[in-house]
N, C-alpha and C positions, 0 to 999 in steps of 0.2 A: 341546114346548109346556108352559108353566108351569101348574100346577094352579090352580084357583080358590082364592082366599084363603078361610081359614075365617072364617066370619061370627061376629059377637059372640054371636048366638043358638046357633050351633053350639058355640062355647067354653063357653057356659053349660051346654049339654046335656053336653059332654065332661067338664067339671069335675064336674058331678053324677054321672056314671057312674064317674069315677075315685074320687070320695069314697065312693060306695057299695061299689065293689069293695074298697077299702082297709079299710073298716069290717068287711066279711064276712071278708077274708083275715085281718085281725088277730084276730078271734074264732076262726077255724078254726086259726090258727097257735098261739094260746093253748091251745086244746083239745088240739092235737097234742102241744105241749110238756108238758102235764099227764100225758098218757098215756105219753110217753117216761120221765117222771119215775117214774110208777108201774111201768113195766116195769123200769127200772134198780133200783128198790127191791126188786123180787122176789128179786134175788140174795141178799138178807139174810134172807129168810124161812126159817124152820126147815124147813118143809115147802112144797113147790111144789104148787099146785092147777093141774093141766093145763088145766082148763076156764077158770079165771081168766085164765091166760096167753093162751089162744086168744081169749077175749073181748076182751081189751085189744088183741090184734093185729087183730082185726076192727074195732074202733072206730078204731084208728089208719088202717087202710085206708080206712075210710068218710071220715075227716077228709081224707085225701089226695084221695079222689075228689071230695069237695065242693069241695076248693080248685081242682081241675082243671075242674070243671063251673062254678064261679064265673068262672074265667078265659075259659072258652068263652062264657059268657052275656055277660060284658063285651064280647068281641070281636063277638059277634053284634049287640048293642045299638049298639056304636060304628059298625059297618057300616051300620046304619039311620040314622045321624046324618051321617055324612061320605061323600063320594064315594070312589071307589076311589083316585083320584089323591091326594086329601087324606089318605086314610088311610096311603098308601105314603110320603108325604112326612113325616108324624108319626112313622111307624115308623122311618124313617131317622133322625129326630132322637132316638129312644129313648124315645118315649111309649108 
C-alpha cells in the first residue's frame, strides 16, 4: 500500500523543522570547530594548563551532545508532523 502523500501543510512544517535544525547545527558546528582550533593551538603553548585542556574537552563534548540532542529533537518533531509511512518514504529518499 502506497503511503499518503505529504500535504502542502506538512511540507511547510517539515521545511520549518529542517531550517531550524540546520541553523542550530551550523552554530554548534562552528562552536565545535573553534574548540578544535583552541585545542590544536595548545600544542604551541610553552606551558600546558591541564585544567584548561580538560575544560576545552568538556566544552567539545557538550557541543557534541547538543548536536546529538538537536537531531533527536528534530526526529521527534518530524514524527509529530508525518505518519510513520510518510517518514519511512522520506528517509528512503534521504531526508
